[in-house]
N, C-alpha and C positions, 0 to 999 in steps of 0.2 A: 199402599193405596190410598192413605190421606196425604200423603207428599204428593202423589200424581193429581189428586183432586186440586190440591193448592196450586200446582204449578199450571194445571189447566185454568183455573182462575185468573191467575196472573197473564196468562196467553190471552185471555180474554180482555185484559186490562190494556195490555199492550196494542190488542188489535184496535180498541177505540182511539188509542192514541195515534197509531198510523193512519186511521181514517181520517181523523182531524187535522195531522199535518198535511195529508195529501191534497183536501180539498181546497187549503189555501185559503179559509174563509174566516180565519180568527180561532183563537181557543174558546171553546166553550165548556165549562166544566158540570154542567148539570147532566149529559148523560153519564159522566163518571161517578157523579153522586148518586144517580139512580141505580147504576150498576152496583155501586158498593152497599147501597141501601139493601138491594135485595139479596146479596150474599150474607149479610150479616144480621139481617132482619131487624133494622134500627132505622132510624130518619136521621138525615144526615145535612149540614147547612154549611155552607162558606161564607164566613164574616169578614168582610175587608176591614182594612187597618182604620177606618172611619167608624167602625162599629155597626154598619148597615150589611144586611144580609145580601151577598152578591147573587147567591142560587142556592137552591135547596130543594129537596125532595117534597111531593106534594102536601104531606101530612106533617111535616117538622112543626113542632111546637115552639111557636116563636115567642108565647109568652113567658117562656123559661129564659130569655135572653135578658131581661133587666137583672135578675138575681146574679147573672154571671159576669156583670160588667166589671167589675174589679178584676176577676182573672183573666177575661178577656184582655183588657189593658194591660197585664204585666206580660201575657203573651204576646201581643203585639208589639209592645215596646222592647223585647228581646230578654226581659228578666226571667223567662220561664221558657222551654221549650215543648213541655207538655204538662197536662194535668188530668185529674180525675174527681169529680165530684157528684153530688146529687141534687135534684131540682125535684121536691116533692117526690113522686113514686118513680122518676125518672132515674136511671143511671147515666151520666153524662160523661164524655172523654173528649177532650179539645188538646188540638194539637196545632202546634203553631207552624207556619209553612215558609219555605224562604229565607234567605240570609239578611236581607236588608228590612229594619223597620221604618215605617209602621208595617208588620207582617199581617197577612190574612191567617184566619185561623179556620181549622176544620172542626166543626161540633158534630158530635155523634150522640144522638139520645135513644135509649132503648130501655125495655122493661129489665135487663139485667146487664151488669157488666160484662163486657166484651170478652170474650175467650182470649186465648193466647195467638189463635190462629187467625181471630177476626180482628184483635189489635194491629198484626202484622200487615193485615189487608188494607186496614184502616191508613196505616203508615206508607204502605205501597201506593195507594191511592193518592194520598196528601203529596207524597213525593213528586207524582206524575203530574198531580194538578199545578203544582210549582213550577215544574218544567215546561208544561202548557203556557203556563203564564210569563214565565222568563222569555220564551219563545215568541209569544204575544209582543211582549216589550221590544223584543229583537226585530221582529217585523216591523212594528210601529216605528220605531227608531231609525231603520232602514230606510222604511217609506219617507220619514221625515227628512232624512240625509238627502234622498234622491229628488224630493222636491226643493229642497233650498239649493242643491247643487244645479239643478234647471232653472232656479231662480237667478242665481249667479250669473251662469252661462249666458242667459238672455240679457242681463244688466251689461257684461261685458260686450255683448254684439250691439246693445242699445250704444253705449258709449263710443264704440267704433263706426256705427251708422253715423253718429254725430261727430267723426273725425276727431276725438278726443283720446287721444292713445295714453295720455298721462292718467286720465282718470279711469281709463280701463285697467292700467297698472297698480292704480293706487286699490282698487277693489279687490284685487288678487295678491296682495301683498302676503307674501309667506310661502304663496303657490302659485308663482307666475305661469300661466300657461304657454307652452312653447311656442304657440301662435304668435304671442306678442313679442317673441324676439325675431322672428320673419322680416324680410326686408317685402316680400309681397304675397298676395291670397289670393285665392278663386273662392267663389262662391259656387258650390252645388246647390240645386235646389231641387230636392226629391219629394217627387209626388208619390204619396203611398195614403193608405187606409189610415184614417186617425189612430186607430187602436194599437198600430204598430209601432208609432212614433216611441212610446214608453221603452218597448222591447228592445228597437234599435239603439236608442241612445244609452242602456245601460249595458247592451252587449257590448258595445265597442267603447266603453266608458274605461279610463285608467283610474288609478288608485287615488289620485287626486281630484278626481271628478270632472277631468277633461277627457278630451280623446286623443292622446298622443299630441301630434302637431297641428290638431284640428279641434274644431267644437260643432259639437251637433245640438242646435238648437230648436226647439217649439216653436212655431210660429203661432202667435196668439189669436192672429187675425184670420187665417187661414188654415182651418183644421187637418187639412191634408197635405199640409206643407211642413217638411222638417228641412230647415236652414243649415248647411253644412259650409262651415268655413276651413279652408285648407289650404297650409302653406304651401307656397310656391317656391321651388328652388331657385336660386339666383343663376341667371345667365340661360335659362330654359326658354326655349321658342314657344310662342302662343300656339295653341290648339287650333285646327282647322274651324271655319266657320259652318253655319247651320248648311249652308247651301253644297257643303262637301259630302252631305250624306254620312255614309259608313266609315269614311276617313277620320271623322270626329276622334275614332279610338285612338289615334295618334297621340293624344295630350299627355303631357309629361307625367301625369300621375295615373296611367294606364298599367304601367309596369310593376308598380307597388305602391303601399300605402293606402289612405283614405279615398283617393279617387279611384283605385281599382276595385275596394270594397263597393263603393257606391255603384259601381258599374256592374258588378257582378250581381248586386240585389237586383237591379233593373233587369239583367238577362234573366234571372232566374224567377222572378214575379211577373206576370202579364199585366198586373194593374199598376206597376210603377213607373214613372217616366222620370228624366233627369234633364236640368237645365244647367249649364256650365257656363261660367263669366269667362273673359279675360282675366289674365293676371293683374292685380291693381296694387298699389302700396296700400299698407293697412289705413292709411286715413283717409281713403277713398272707397271704404268697405259699401259705402251707400250706393256708387256709380256700381261695382260688381253686382251688388244685390240686384239693381234694377235690370241690370244686363242679364243675370241669371233667369229673372222673371220672364223676360222675353224670350228667352232660349227654351224655356220650359213650356211656354205656349206653342212653340214651334216643333218641340220633342214629342208631344202627343201625338201629333198628327204624322210621325215618320214610323217607318217598320221597326226601327230599332228603339224607339221611346227614349233615345238619347240625342242631345242636340247641344254644341256649344254657341255662344254667341256670335252672330254675323254682325261683325263690327262695321258701323256706318259713323260718318263723321257728323256729330250733331248738330242742331240749329244753332244752340247759342253762339258759338265762337264766329259763325258766317256773319251774324246780324252787323251792321256797323256799330261800332264800337262805343263812341261817345253817344249817339243819336238814343241807342237801344238803352242805355243805360238812364237818359234822360227820360225816355218813355217810363219805365220801369220804376223811376222814382216817384214820377209826377202821379200813377197810378197809385202807387203805395203809401204816397205822402200823409192820406187821413189816417192812417193806421199808426203813427209815429207815436201815439201816447197808449195804444192798445197794449194790454198785458202780454208778457211773453208767451205764456199758456195758450192764449187765444190764439197768437200767431202759430205756435206749435201745431195747435189743432186744426187750424186752417190748412196749413201747410200739406198736413197728411192728409186732409177732406178733399181736396180738390184733387187727389189722384187716386184714393180708395174709397169705398163704400162707406157710408158714415157708420154702420154697424161692425165694419172691420176695423176702423178707426177707435170705436170704443172698445172692443177686446183689446185691441192692441194695447190702449192705455189704461185699460183696467178701469172705465168709468162708463157711466151709463150713456144710451144712445140721446137721451134728453139732455144731459150735460153738454154732449157734442153739438147739438142742434141748438143748444143756447148760446155758446160760443160762437156759432156761425151766423145766426142770426144777429148778434151784436157787429160783427164784420159786415153782413150785408147791409145793415142799416146806415153803418159808417161810410162804407163806400157807394151805396145807392145801386148795388148790384144783384142780380139773382144767382147765387153760387148753386141752383139747380140747372142751371143752363150748362150744357156741356162747353161752349165756346167761351163762356165766362171763366169756366173754371180753367180753361187751356191757357187763356191770357193770363190769369193771376198766377198759375203755375210758371208760366215763363218769366213774369216779373220777379217772381220770388227767387227763379234760378239767377235772373240777372244780377240781383241786389244781394245773393247769398242769404236770402231769408230775410233780411232787415228793411224795414221801410227805408232806412237812413242810409243805407248801402248801396251799392253799383259799382260799374264798371267805369275805370278813367276819373278824372276828375270833375268835381261838382260844378254845373253849369247854371249861370243865373238865369232864370226865365221869369218871366211877368208873373204877378201873384194871381193871375185868375186862369193862368194856363194847367194844363195837364191834370184833366180827371178823366174817369171812365176807361174803359178798355181802349178807347181809340185815340187817347191823347186828346189834346187842343192847341189853342192857341194862346202865345203870350200877350201881354198887354202892356201899354205904357213903356214902350220901347224894348221890352225881353224880346229874346229870340222865341220863335214858336217851339212848341214841344210837338215832337213828331207823331205822327200816328201809328197805330201797328201797319195799317196798310201801307204805310211809307215805307216802315222798315221792311215790309214784306215785299215790296216792289223790285229791290236790288236784284243784280244778277247771281250772286251767291246764292241768296235764299230760293231762288228759281231754280238753280241748277240742284240744289239740295232736293226739294219737292220733286223735282223729275225723277232724279235718283231713287228716293224713296218709294216714289209709285210705281216704279218701271216693271216691277215683278207681278203686277197685276196683270200686264199684258199677257202671260201665260195663264189664260182663264178656261181654256178648254172647252171653249162654247159659252162660258156664264161671264155676263158683266157685271164682273165684281165691283169695278170702279164706281158704276150707277147705284149698285146696293148700297155701297159705303157712304156715298154722298148723300142719298136717299136715308141711311140709319143717322148720320149727323144731323141731317134736316130734321130729323124727328127726335132729336135730344136724345139717341141711342135707345130708342123704344122699339124693339122689332114687330112689336104687333102695328103699329102706327106704319112702320117701313112696310110691312107686308101688305096693308091695305093700299098704300099709295101706289106702290110698284104691281100690284094684283098677283101676288104672289102668296104662298103660304108661309105663315111664320117659321116652320120647321126649315123651308127653303133658305129664308133669310139667315135664319141661324147656321144653315150649313154653309153660306156663301161665306158669313162672318169668321166662320172656323178655317175654311179655306184660304182667307185673307190673313189670318193670324200667322198661318205656316209661311205663305210667300212672302210676307213683308216683316216676320220674325219680331213680331210684336203681341203683347198680350191685351186683347181687345175684350176678352169674356169672363175670366177668371177674377182678376183684380182690375182691370181696365187701366193698368199702368202703361199701356201702348196708345190711349185713345188720343193724348194730347198730341202726339208727333202727326197723326193722321188729321187731326182738325187743322194741324198747322199747315199741313201739304197739299189737303184740298183748297184751303183759304187762300195760299201762294198760288196753284195753279189756276184757280179762278179768277184771281186778280189779272194774271198775266194773259188769261185768255180774252179777257175783257178790253186790253188794252189795244 
C-alpha cells in the first residue's frame, strides 16, 4: 500500500513536469516546490548559485539562510552533494541540483527530519527541477541559435544585395551555404502571416542553419514578407511571365526543391502569395529582389496567388548614355562630401517608406529623417515629393549610387551648370547640362513609356490612366486623389490595385514600382505636348 502511494505521488510529479513541458512557456519550479511542501509537510526553497532565492513555498523561513551560507557555498561549488543541519527549531535538508557549478540548492525546512520516503521525494523533486532547468537552458540556447542563424542569413542576404560576394563568403567561413556556390539564383518573395515566418524558416532549415541550396530570410521592413533565395540550375530556361497566368507553374523549380515547397505552401494556404524573379547572377541579387517585389504585387490579384516577373526592358539603358550620366552627376554633385551612411539611407528612402527603412537598418525613424533632412538641405529638394524621389532614384541608378560615379567618360561642364532635378546650363564655354525633360524626349524613352502603360488599355470600363495620373499629381495621396476625381477613396484604392496587376509593379505595399510609373507618365506627357 505504501509503495503504491509513493508511486502515485511520483505520477503526480511527472504529470506536473509533462504539463510544463507541453505548454512551452519555460520552466517554473514553484508548482513543484508547492507540491513537495504539501507531500512532506515542510517548506521548500530553491536557492540559486548566487545565493538568492529563486522560488519558494509561501511560508519558507528566509531568515535561516544567512546561517546556512557556508553550507550553501560548498554545495553550490560542488564540494558536497547534500547536507542535513539544524537552524533553531527547524530541521534543514539541503541538496545540490545539476552537474555544473555554481549549482542551485534545494532547501527543505521542517519541524522534524524528513522520513526516508520524504527524503526520496525531495531527491526526485530536485532531480526533476534540475531536468526542467536544463530543458529551459536548452530551449534558451536553441532560441539564441535560431536568432543568430537568422541574423547571419540576413547578413549574407545584405551582402548579396550590395553585390559583395566576397563579403558574403567571408561571413560564412566554415559553413558556406550551397547558395553561394551557385551561378544564378531566383528570389521567391513569400507573403504570409508574420507569425508563420519563424515556423517556416525553422521547418526547412538544415543542420548548418541554412536551407539546403537556398536561404529563407525574414524581411525586417515588411513583416509579412519571407525572402527566399533559391539557387537556379545552369542552363534552365526562365519561367513564363505574369501575363501567362497558370502557366507560371512551368518554372524550373516546380518539380523539386525549394521552389516546389514554396508553391505548395501557397496552394495549401489561402492567405499566402508568391512573387518570383527571373534567374540572376548572385551579384545581381538586388535586381532579382526588385523583380520579386513587383511579381508579388501582381500575384496577390491572381486566382493562383503566384506570379513570375513579367520582364520588361528597364528605362536606364535606353536613355542617351553620355547625356544621362552628365545629368545624374550634376544632380548629385553637391552630395560629394556626404557621409556614406547618409547616401545609403537616402538610396533606400527614395524607394521605401521611412518607417520601413528604419526597421531595415535597425535605427529610429528620427535618425532616418535626420539624414534625409541633411540631403534635402544640400540639394535644395523636397524628398517628400514623389517626383523628386523618382528623379533622385534615377540619378542614383545612373551613377551606381555614388555622386562622383556615372556612365561613360566624365564630361566637362561649366561650373554653374547642373543643379536640381531638371539640370541646367553650363557657363563660360561649358556645354549645357541636359535636363531630365531632354533625356525623356528621346524616342527610345517614349517607346518604353508607351509599352509600360499599354496594359492600362484593358480597363474594363475604368479609366485607370486618369486615376494614376491624378494619384501622382496628388503625391500618392489616395484621399486627395478621390476628392479631385469625385470618387470614393475605396474606388481609388481599387483602381490602384488593378493597376498593380496590369503593370506588374508594386504601388501600394512598398511603393517600389512608383518611380517607373512617374517616369512613364512624365515621358508620355512630354510627347503629348510636342
